[in-house]
N, CA, C and O atoms as CSV, one atom per row, in Angstrom:
chain,resi,resn,atom,element,x,y,z
A,1,MET,N,N,136.206,115.010,76.489
A,1,MET,CA,C,135.113,114.380,77.184
A,1,MET,C,C,135.290,114.649,78.669
A,1,MET,O,O,136.353,114.398,79.236
A,2,SER,N,N,134.252,115.156,79.281
A,2,SER,CA,C,134.356,115.489,80.703
A,2,SER,C,C,133.629,114.428,81.528
A,2,SER,O,O,132.677,113.789,81.080
A,3,THR,N,N,134.107,114.281,82.703
A,3,THR,CA,C,133.451,113.338,83.619
A,3,THR,C,C,132.827,114.128,84.743
A,3,THR,O,O,133.467,114.971,85.371
A,4,ALA,N,N,131.593,113.844,84.978
A,4,ALA,CA,C,130.888,114.545,86.057
A,4,ALA,C,C,130.532,113.521,87.120
A,4,ALA,O,O,130.107,112.405,86.822
A,5,THR,N,N,130.710,113.913,88.311
A,5,THR,CA,C,130.335,113.027,89.419
A,5,THR,C,C,129.092,113.570,90.089
A,5,THR,O,O,128.970,114.767,90.349
A,6,ALA,N,N,128.194,112.681,90.355
A,6,ALA,CA,C,126.945,113.082,91.009
A,6,ALA,C,C,127.136,113.024,92.515
A,6,ALA,O,O,127.714,112.080,93.052
A,7,THR,N,N,126.652,114.024,93.161
A,7,THR,CA,C,126.707,114.025,94.615
A,7,THR,C,C,125.366,113.517,95.131
A,7,THR,O,O,124.307,113.975,94.702
A,8,HIS,N,N,125.427,112.604,96.022
A,8,HIS,CA,C,124.214,112.042,96.609
A,8,HIS,C,C,123.870,112.814,97.867
A,8,HIS,O,O,124.692,112.977,98.768
A,9,ALA,N,N,122.654,113.275,97.902
A,9,ALA,CA,C,122.200,113.994,99.085
A,9,ALA,C,C,121.859,112.969,100.159
A,9,ALA,O,O,120.989,112.120,99.963
A,10,THR,N,N,122.529,113.051,101.265
A,10,THR,CA,C,122.249,112.133,102.363
A,10,THR,C,C,121.353,112.831,103.369
A,10,THR,O,O,121.665,113.927,103.833
A,11,PRO,N,N,120.242,112.197,103.704
A,11,PRO,CA,C,119.347,112.821,104.681
A,11,PRO,C,C,119.983,112.835,106.058
A,11,PRO,O,O,120.855,112.023,106.366
A,12,SER,N,N,119.544,113.750,106.858
A,12,SER,CA,C,120.086,113.828,108.206
A,12,SER,C,C,119.703,112.574,108.982
A,12,SER,O,O,118.788,111.852,108.586
A,13,ALA,N,N,120.389,112.317,110.067
A,13,ALA,CA,C,120.158,111.104,110.850
A,13,ALA,C,C,118.745,111.057,111.412
A,13,ALA,O,O,118.137,109.987,111.443
A,14,SER,N,N,118.215,112.170,111.850
A,14,SER,CA,C,116.867,112.165,112.426
A,14,SER,C,C,115.815,111.915,111.360
A,14,SER,O,O,114.819,111.241,111.623
A,15,LEU,N,N,116.021,112.449,110.156
A,15,LEU,CA,C,115.079,112.203,109.066
A,15,LEU,C,C,115.116,110.737,108.651
A,15,LEU,O,O,114.075,110.147,108.359
A,16,GLY,N,N,116.292,110.155,108.623
A,16,GLY,CA,C,116.416,108.741,108.278
A,16,GLY,C,C,115.750,107.851,109.312
A,16,GLY,O,O,115.101,106.867,108.956
A,17,ALA,N,N,115.900,108.183,110.583
A,17,ALA,CA,C,115.266,107.404,111.644
A,17,ALA,C,C,113.756,107.542,111.593
A,17,ALA,O,O,113.033,106.571,111.814
A,18,THR,N,N,113.281,108.734,111.303
A,18,THR,CA,C,111.835,108.957,111.194
A,18,THR,C,C,111.270,108.167,110.029
A,18,THR,O,O,110.225,107.528,110.149
A,19,HIS,N,N,111.963,108.215,108.902
A,19,HIS,CA,C,111.503,107.460,107.735
A,19,HIS,C,C,111.468,105.965,108.036
A,19,HIS,O,O,110.522,105.274,107.660
A,20,PHE,N,N,112.505,105.467,108.717
A,20,PHE,CA,C,112.550,104.052,109.089
A,20,PHE,C,C,111.378,103.692,109.995
A,20,PHE,O,O,110.728,102.667,109.791
A,21,LEU,N,N,111.103,104.528,110.994
A,21,LEU,CA,C,109.993,104.247,111.906
A,21,LEU,C,C,108.640,104.311,111.203
A,21,LEU,O,O,107.754,103.504,111.484
A,22,LEU,N,N,108.482,105.257,110.298
A,22,LEU,CA,C,107.233,105.335,109.548
A,22,LEU,C,C,107.027,104.108,108.663
A,22,LEU,O,O,105.905,103.620,108.527
A,23,ARG,N,N,108.091,103.618,108.070
A,23,ARG,CA,C,107.973,102.404,107.245
A,23,ARG,C,C,107.632,101.191,108.104
A,23,ARG,O,O,106.836,100.346,107.693
A,24,ARG,N,N,108.223,101.097,109.286
A,24,ARG,CA,C,107.911,99.979,110.180
A,24,ARG,C,C,106.477,100.071,110.688
A,24,ARG,O,O,105.788,99.056,110.798
A,25,LEU,N,N,106.028,101.280,110.998
A,25,LEU,CA,C,104.650,101.488,111.434
A,25,LEU,C,C,103.683,101.115,110.315
A,25,LEU,O,O,102.624,100.538,110.565
A,26,HIS,N,N,104.043,101.439,109.114
A,26,HIS,CA,C,103.220,101.084,107.963
A,26,HIS,C,C,103.137,99.566,107.809
A,26,HIS,O,O,102.065,99.037,107.516
A,27,SER,N,N,104.242,98.866,108.000
A,27,SER,CA,C,104.245,97.402,107.932
A,27,SER,C,C,103.400,96.803,109.043
A,27,SER,O,O,102.619,95.882,108.804
A,28,LEU,N,N,103.551,97.315,110.243
A,28,LEU,CA,C,102.772,96.825,111.377
A,28,LEU,C,C,101.285,97.063,111.152
A,28,LEU,O,O,100.455,96.227,111.511
A,29,THR,N,N,100.956,98.188,110.567
A,29,THR,CA,C,99.569,98.487,110.258
A,29,THR,C,C,98.992,97.444,109.299
A,29,THR,O,O,97.846,97.023,109.457
A,30,GLY,N,N,99.764,97.036,108.330
A,30,GLY,CA,C,99.303,96.010,107.394
A,30,GLY,C,C,99.037,94.687,108.085
A,30,GLY,O,O,98.068,94.002,107.758
A,31,ILE,N,N,99.884,94.316,109.034
A,31,ILE,CA,C,99.686,93.071,109.774
A,31,ILE,C,C,98.424,93.154,110.628
A,31,ILE,O,O,97.618,92.224,110.649
A,32,ILE,N,N,98.259,94.266,111.325
A,32,ILE,CA,C,97.074,94.440,112.175
A,32,ILE,C,C,95.809,94.438,111.329
A,32,ILE,O,O,94.816,93.806,111.689
A,33,PHE,N,N,95.848,95.143,110.211
A,33,PHE,CA,C,94.680,95.198,109.344
A,33,PHE,C,C,94.374,93.815,108.763
A,33,PHE,O,O,93.208,93.445,108.631
A,34,GLY,N,N,95.407,93.055,108.419
A,34,GLY,CA,C,95.209,91.691,107.916
A,34,GLY,C,C,94.550,90.792,108.948
A,34,GLY,O,O,93.670,90.000,108.612
A,35,LEU,N,N,94.970,90.910,110.200
A,35,LEU,CA,C,94.341,90.123,111.261
A,35,LEU,C,C,92.885,90.527,111.454
A,35,LEU,O,O,92.018,89.680,111.668
A,36,TYR,N,N,92.628,91.819,111.376
A,36,TYR,CA,C,91.253,92.301,111.498
A,36,TYR,C,C,90.383,91.720,110.377
A,36,TYR,O,O,89.257,91.291,110.625
A,37,ILE,N,N,90.898,91.708,109.166
A,37,ILE,CA,C,90.134,91.173,108.035
A,37,ILE,C,C,89.855,89.682,108.238
A,37,ILE,O,O,88.760,89.214,107.925
A,38,CYS,N,N,90.827,88.935,108.756
A,38,CYS,CA,C,90.605,87.502,109.017
A,38,CYS,C,C,89.485,87.292,110.029
A,38,CYS,O,O,88.600,86.465,109.810
A,39,VAL,N,N,89.517,88.028,111.125
A,39,VAL,CA,C,88.459,87.905,112.133
A,39,VAL,C,C,87.119,88.314,111.541
A,39,VAL,O,O,86.102,87.663,111.782
A,40,HIS,N,N,87.119,89.383,110.774
A,40,HIS,CA,C,85.894,89.867,110.153
A,40,HIS,C,C,85.305,88.795,109.227
A,40,HIS,O,O,84.100,88.544,109.261
A,41,LEU,N,N,86.133,88.174,108.416
A,41,LEU,CA,C,85.643,87.148,107.502
A,41,LEU,C,C,85.158,85.904,108.244
A,41,LEU,O,O,84.170,85.289,107.843
A,42,LEU,N,N,85.850,85.530,109.328
A,42,LEU,CA,C,85.412,84.367,110.103
A,42,LEU,C,C,84.064,84.602,110.766
A,42,LEU,O,O,83.218,83.708,110.785
A,43,VAL,N,N,83.859,85.785,111.305
A,43,VAL,CA,C,82.568,86.095,111.922
A,43,VAL,C,C,81.479,86.126,110.860
A,43,VAL,O,O,80.383,85.609,111.079
A,44,ASN,N,N,81.771,86.724,109.719
A,44,ASN,CA,C,80.775,86.770,108.655
A,44,ASN,C,C,80.485,85.390,108.078
A,44,ASN,O,O,79.393,85.153,107.561
A,45,ALA,N,N,81.441,84.486,108.161
A,45,ALA,CA,C,81.215,83.131,107.660
A,45,ALA,C,C,80.191,82.381,108.499
A,45,ALA,O,O,79.628,81.389,108.036
A,46,THR,N,N,79.939,82.831,109.716
A,46,THR,CA,C,78.924,82.169,110.540
A,46,THR,C,C,77.524,82.415,110.002
A,46,THR,O,O,76.576,81.774,110.458
A,47,LEU,N,N,77.367,83.319,109.054
A,47,LEU,CA,C,76.080,83.509,108.384
A,47,LEU,C,C,75.649,82.231,107.669
A,47,LEU,O,O,74.459,81.932,107.568
A,48,LEU,N,N,76.633,81.487,107.178
A,48,LEU,CA,C,76.330,80.252,106.455
A,48,LEU,C,C,75.765,79.168,107.370
A,48,LEU,O,O,75.080,78.254,106.910
A,49,GLU,N,N,76.053,79.275,108.653
A,49,GLU,CA,C,75.596,78.266,109.600
A,49,GLU,C,C,74.101,78.369,109.886
A,49,GLU,O,O,73.463,77.378,110.241
A,50,GLY,N,N,73.554,79.546,109.733
A,50,GLY,CA,C,72.121,79.722,109.948
A,50,GLY,C,C,71.763,79.697,111.422
A,50,GLY,O,O,72.438,80.307,112.251
A,51,THR,N,N,70.683,78.978,111.740
A,51,THR,CA,C,70.197,78.901,113.116
A,51,THR,C,C,70.371,77.480,113.629
A,51,THR,O,O,70.091,76.515,112.919
A,52,ARG,N,N,70.828,77.363,114.852
A,52,ARG,CA,C,70.940,76.034,115.465
A,52,ARG,C,C,69.605,75.632,116.058
A,52,ARG,O,O,68.783,76.481,116.403
A,53,GLU,N,N,69.399,74.348,116.170
A,53,GLU,CA,C,68.143,73.864,116.749
A,53,GLU,C,C,68.017,74.321,118.187
A,53,GLU,O,O,68.955,74.207,118.976
A,54,GLY,N,N,66.848,74.837,118.515
A,54,GLY,CA,C,66.586,75.281,119.875
A,54,GLY,C,C,67.125,76.645,120.224
A,54,GLY,O,O,66.918,77.131,121.335
A,55,ALA,N,N,67.821,77.274,119.280
A,55,ALA,CA,C,68.378,78.609,119.545
A,55,ALA,C,C,67.384,79.671,119.114
A,55,ALA,O,O,66.701,79.531,118.099
A,56,ALA,N,N,67.315,80.724,119.894
A,56,ALA,CA,C,66.375,81.797,119.580
A,56,ALA,C,C,66.893,82.680,118.447
A,56,ALA,O,O,66.102,83.202,117.661
A,57,SER,N,N,68.205,82.851,118.354
A,57,SER,CA,C,68.778,83.698,117.309
A,57,SER,C,C,69.792,82.903,116.495
A,57,SER,O,O,70.160,81.783,116.850
A,58,SER,N,N,70.224,83.501,115.413
A,58,SER,CA,C,71.185,82.827,114.540
A,58,SER,C,C,72.573,82.815,115.183
A,58,SER,O,O,72.844,83.541,116.139
A,59,VAL,N,N,73.432,81.976,114.632
A,59,VAL,CA,C,74.814,81.889,115.118
A,59,VAL,C,C,75.527,83.220,114.886
A,59,VAL,O,O,76.307,83.671,115.724
A,60,PHE,N,N,75.253,83.833,113.752
A,60,PHE,CA,C,75.863,85.132,113.438
A,60,PHE,C,C,75.485,86.179,114.476
A,60,PHE,O,O,76.341,86.923,114.955
A,61,GLN,N,N,74.214,86.237,114.820
A,61,GLN,CA,C,73.776,87.224,115.811
A,61,GLN,C,C,74.424,86.959,117.169
A,61,GLN,O,O,74.731,87.899,117.901
A,62,GLY,N,N,74.633,85.695,117.508
A,62,GLY,CA,C,75.344,85.362,118.741
A,62,GLY,C,C,76.775,85.870,118.726
A,62,GLY,O,O,77.273,86.371,119.734
A,63,GLN,N,N,77.448,85.738,117.561
A,63,GLN,CA,C,78.813,86.253,117.426
A,63,GLN,C,C,78.841,87.784,117.561
A,63,GLN,O,O,79.712,88.344,118.227
A,64,VAL,N,N,77.886,88.439,116.926
A,64,VAL,CA,C,77.823,89.905,116.995
A,64,VAL,C,C,77.566,90.354,118.429
A,64,VAL,O,O,78.186,91.304,118.907
A,65,ASN,N,N,76.658,89.677,119.107
A,65,ASN,CA,C,76.365,90.032,120.502
A,65,ASN,C,C,77.588,89.839,121.396
A,65,ASN,O,O,77.829,90.643,122.297
A,66,SER,N,N,78.358,88.780,121.154
A,66,SER,CA,C,79.550,88.554,121.989
A,66,SER,C,C,80.609,89.618,121.731
A,66,SER,O,O,81.316,90.020,122.655
A,67,ILE,N,N,80.728,90.075,120.496
A,67,ILE,CA,C,81.679,91.143,120.186
A,67,ILE,C,C,81.241,92.450,120.845
A,67,ILE,O,O,82.060,93.179,121.403
A,68,HIS,N,N,79.947,92.735,120.775
A,68,HIS,CA,C,79.442,93.987,121.345
A,68,HIS,C,C,79.461,93.984,122.872
A,68,HIS,O,O,79.374,95.045,123.489
A,69,SER,N,N,79.572,92.828,123.477
A,69,SER,CA,C,79.608,92.779,124.939
A,69,SER,C,C,81.025,92.888,125.501
A,69,SER,O,O,81.199,92.880,126.719
A,70,LEU,N,N,82.039,92.988,124.641
A,70,LEU,CA,C,83.413,93.141,125.115
A,70,LEU,C,C,83.557,94.465,125.857
A,70,LEU,O,O,83.164,95.508,125.334
A,71,PRO,N,N,84.117,94.439,127.074
A,71,PRO,CA,C,84.233,95.682,127.842
A,71,PRO,C,C,85.254,96.658,127.257
A,71,PRO,O,O,85.175,97.860,127.513
A,72,PHE,N,N,86.192,96.164,126.488
A,72,PHE,CA,C,87.258,96.999,125.944
A,72,PHE,C,C,87.110,97.209,124.439
A,72,PHE,O,O,88.094,97.483,123.752
A,73,LEU,N,N,85.891,97.083,123.923
A,73,LEU,CA,C,85.660,97.171,122.482
A,73,LEU,C,C,86.082,98.517,121.907
A,73,LEU,O,O,86.709,98.564,120.850
A,74,LEU,N,N,85.753,99.597,122.577
A,74,LEU,CA,C,86.106,100.923,122.072
A,74,LEU,C,C,87.631,101.096,121.986
A,74,LEU,O,O,88.148,101.664,121.023
A,75,GLY,N,N,88.332,100.602,122.999
A,75,GLY,CA,C,89.798,100.675,122.974
A,75,GLY,C,C,90.397,99.845,121.852
A,75,GLY,O,O,91.347,100.271,121.195
A,76,VAL,N,N,89.841,98.661,121.633
A,76,VAL,CA,C,90.320,97.797,120.553
A,76,VAL,C,C,90.066,98.455,119.199
A,76,VAL,O,O,90.933,98.436,118.325
A,77,GLU,N,N,88.882,99.036,119.026
A,77,GLU,CA,C,88.591,99.698,117.762
A,77,GLU,C,C,89.563,100.838,117.484
A,77,GLU,O,O,90.050,100.982,116.362
A,78,TRP,N,N,89.846,101.648,118.502
A,78,TRP,CA,C,90.780,102.756,118.308
A,78,TRP,C,C,92.189,102.250,118.050
A,78,TRP,O,O,92.874,102.749,117.157
A,79,ALA,N,N,92.633,101.259,118.828
A,79,ALA,CA,C,94.012,100.780,118.710
A,79,ALA,C,C,94.244,99.965,117.443
A,79,ALA,O,O,95.335,100.001,116.874
A,80,MET,N,N,93.236,99.238,117.000
A,80,MET,CA,C,93.435,98.321,115.879
A,80,MET,C,C,92.882,98.827,114.546
A,80,MET,O,O,93.258,98.311,113.493
A,81,ILE,N,N,92.001,99.823,114.570
A,81,ILE,CA,C,91.390,100.272,113.318
A,81,ILE,C,C,91.690,101.737,113.045
A,81,ILE,O,O,92.296,102.066,112.025
A,82,TYR,N,N,91.271,102.620,113.948
A,82,TYR,CA,C,91.319,104.044,113.659
A,82,TYR,C,C,92.741,104.606,113.624
A,82,TYR,O,O,93.104,105.302,112.677
A,83,ILE,N,N,93.535,104.316,114.631
A,83,ILE,CA,C,94.898,104.855,114.677
A,83,ILE,C,C,95.769,104.286,113.556
A,83,ILE,O,O,96.431,105.059,112.864
A,84,PRO,N,N,95.797,102.953,113.346
A,84,PRO,CA,C,96.592,102.452,112.211
A,84,PRO,C,C,96.099,102.962,110.859
A,84,PRO,O,O,96.895,103.205,109.952
A,85,SER,N,N,94.798,103.120,110.734
A,85,SER,CA,C,94.258,103.626,109.477
A,85,SER,C,C,94.722,105.048,109.222
A,85,SER,O,O,95.068,105.389,108.091
A,86,SER,N,N,94.735,105.878,110.243
A,86,SER,CA,C,95.193,107.257,110.054
A,86,SER,C,C,96.690,107.311,109.789
A,86,SER,O,O,97.143,108.164,109.026
A,87,SER,N,N,97.471,106.420,110.400
A,87,SER,CA,C,98.903,106.415,110.156
A,87,SER,C,C,99.212,105.932,108.740
A,87,SER,O,O,100.202,106.357,108.143
A,88,THR,N,N,98.380,105.056,108.204
A,88,THR,CA,C,98.575,104.588,106.832
A,88,THR,C,C,98.348,105.724,105.861
A,88,THR,O,O,99.091,105.882,104.892
A,89,ARG,N,N,97.313,106.521,106.119
A,89,ARG,CA,C,97.057,107.663,105.247
A,89,ARG,C,C,98.207,108.666,105.295
A,89,ARG,O,O,98.554,109.269,104.279
A,90,CYS,N,N,98.794,108.842,106.471
A,90,CYS,CA,C,99.902,109.794,106.607
A,90,CYS,C,C,101.154,109.293,105.893
A,90,CYS,O,O,101.837,110.069,105.225
A,91,THR,N,N,101.460,108.005,106.029
A,91,THR,CA,C,102.685,107.484,105.420
A,91,THR,C,C,102.534,107.275,103.932
A,91,THR,O,O,103.539,107.200,103.225
A,92,ALA,N,N,101.306,107.177,103.425
A,92,ALA,CA,C,101.122,107.000,101.992
A,92,ALA,C,C,101.619,108.217,101.224
A,92,ALA,O,O,102.066,108.095,100.083
A,93,PHE,N,N,101.544,109.374,101.838
A,93,PHE,CA,C,101.982,110.591,101.157
A,93,PHE,C,C,103.470,110.825,101.302
A,93,PHE,O,O,104.050,111.593,100.535
A,94,THR,N,N,104.108,110.173,102.279
A,94,THR,CA,C,105.542,110.393,102.480
A,94,THR,C,C,106.377,109.313,101.812
A,94,THR,O,O,107.572,109.519,101.604
A,95,SER,N,N,105.791,108.164,101.467
A,95,SER,CA,C,106.548,107.090,100.832
A,95,SER,C,C,106.798,107.422,99.370
A,95,SER,O,O,105.979,108.051,98.699
A,96,SER,N,N,107.946,106.983,98.905
A,96,SER,CA,C,108.217,107.220,97.488
A,96,SER,C,C,108.500,105.935,96.769
A,96,SER,O,O,108.751,105.944,95.564
């Protein structure tokens, strides 16, 4: 009866650090996306409120207008939606 020992391939230090950073970025992306979903659901929940007395538009439309009037909206969209979304797609193919 022979005994065979398996050799474990150890990744290089830079590959291990890259993998660690990609996993952390993936986790951070999940947190950011979760916060975005919470805000999205809260704003959409204002649809249930309808129109307030004396108001020209609905509460929901007021929320949408306030979001669209943010001076840094484009930066927030890129930082919180587009970039994390693209990094998630990239790490999905590298995770095992």
